[in-house]
C-alpha positions in Angstrom: 9.0 5.1 16.1 9.1 8.8 16.3 6.4 11.3 15.4 8.3 12.7 12.5 8.8 11.9 8.8 10.8 8.8 8.1 12.8 8.0 4.9 10.6 5.4 3.3 13.7 3.7 1.9 15.5 3.6 5.3 12.9 3.6 8.1 13.9 3.3 11.7 13.6 -0.1 13.3 10.4 0.5 15.3 8.6 1.9 12.2 9.7 -1.1 10.1 8.7 -3.5 12.9 5.2 -2.0 13.1 4.8 -2.5 9.3 5.7 -6.2 9.7 2.9 -6.7 12.3 -0.4 -8.0 11.0 -2.7 -4.9 10.7 -5.6 -4.0 8.5 -4.8 -0.8 6.6 -6.6 1.8 4.6 -5.9 3.0 1.1 -6.9 6.6 0.1 -7.3 7.4 -3.5 -9.0 10.3 -5.2 -12.2 10.1 -7.2 -12.4 12.1 -10.4 -14.2 14.9 -8.6 -11.3 15.1 -6.1 -13.1 13.7 -3.1 -11.2 11.0 -1.1 -12.1 7.3 -1.4 -10.9 5.4 1.6 -11.1 1.6 1.8 -9.7 -1.2 4.0 -6.9 -3.2 2.4 -4.0 -5.4 3.2 -0.7 -3.6 2.5 2.9 -4.8 2.3 5.9 -2.5 2.7 9.2 -3.1 0.9 11.6 -0.3 2.0 14.4 -1.7 -0.1 12.4 -1.2 -3.3 10.6 1.9 -1.8 7.3 0.2 -2.6 4.1 -0.5 -0.9 1.8 -3.1 -2.5 -2.0 -3.7 -2.4 -3.5 -6.8 -4.2 -7.0 -6.2 -5.5 -9.4 -7.1 -8.3 -8.9 -5.2 -11.6 -12.6 -4.1 -11.5 -12.3 -2.3 -8.2 -13.0 1.4 -7.7 -9.5 1.9 -6.3 -8.0 0.5 -9.5 -10.3 2.8 -11.6 -9.1 5.8 -9.6 -5.5 5.0 -10.1 -5.9 4.4 -13.8 -7.9 7.6 -14.2 -4.8 9.5 -13.1 -3.0 8.5 -16.2 0.5 7.2 -16.8 2.1 9.4 -14.2 0.1 7.5 -11.6 -2.1 8.6 -8.8 -1.2 10.3 -5.5 -2.3 7.9 -2.7 -1.7 7.1 1.0 -1.9 3.9 3.0 -2.2 4.0 6.7 -2.4 1.6 9.6 -3.5 2.3 13.2 -3.1 0.3 16.4 -4.2 2.3 19.5 -1.9 5.3 19.7 0.5 3.9 17.2 0.0 4.8 13.5 2.0 4.8 10.3 1.4 6.3 6.9 3.1 5.8 3.6 2.5 8.2 0.7 3.5 8.0 -2.9 2.5 7.6 -6.5 0.4 4.5 -7.4 0.3 2.5 -10.6 -1.6 -0.6 -11.5 0.5 -3.6 -12.5 -0.8 -6.6 -14.3 2.5 -8.4 -15.0 2.1 -12.0 -13.5 5.5 -11.9 -11.8 4.7 -8.6 -10.0 1.3 -9.9 -9.0 2.8 -13.2 -7.7 5.4 -11.2 -5.7 2.7 -9.1 -4.2 0.7 -12.2 -3.3 3.8 -13.8 -1.7 4.4 -10.7 0.4 0.7 -10.6 1.4 0.8 -14.2 2.5 3.9 -13.6 4.5 2.6 -10.5 6.4 -1.0 -11.7 6.8 -0.2 -15.4 7.4 -2.7 -16.6 4.8 -2.4 -17.3 1.1 -4.8 -15.1 -0.9 -7.5 -17.2 -2.7 -6.9 -17.7 -6.5 -8.2 -14.8 -8.5 -7.5 -14.5 -12.3 -8.7 -10.9 -12.2 -6.1 -9.9 -9.6 -3.8 -7.0 -10.1 -1.4 -5.2 -7.8 -1.3 -1.5 -7.0 2.3 -0.6 -6.5 3.0 2.6 -4.6 6.4 4.3 -5.3 7.0 5.7 -1.9 7.9 9.4 -1.4 7.1 9.9 2.3 6.6 8.0 5.5 5.5 9.1 8.9 4.2 7.7 12.1 4.0 7.7 15.9 4.7 4.9 18.2 
């Protein structure tokens, strides 16, 4: 994985391998006053669809921040770090409530994190349409 931008739809093999490893990540959203809100999350990366997904509760602050951005979505970043290795995905986030999209996000989460998320009727998925990827391996 090189220290240069990647195509989020066609990452190099080391970058993709790093995103398949089990790592806690951070999601950065912007509050209404423009200050960053950074929280730990589980993230899945689907380069074929150019999407990153975060499952969460619909009443969370991160969901409120994304919704406050309006129908165009919110600019966000997700990042993971492991020693000197790091990778960031950036794009436009939207909250999805469709049961099929939530189920797909849960399936991908279970695959990456090797545990099925507990049932949550208030669960939604933040889908990030990826525009940029970068990292260092």
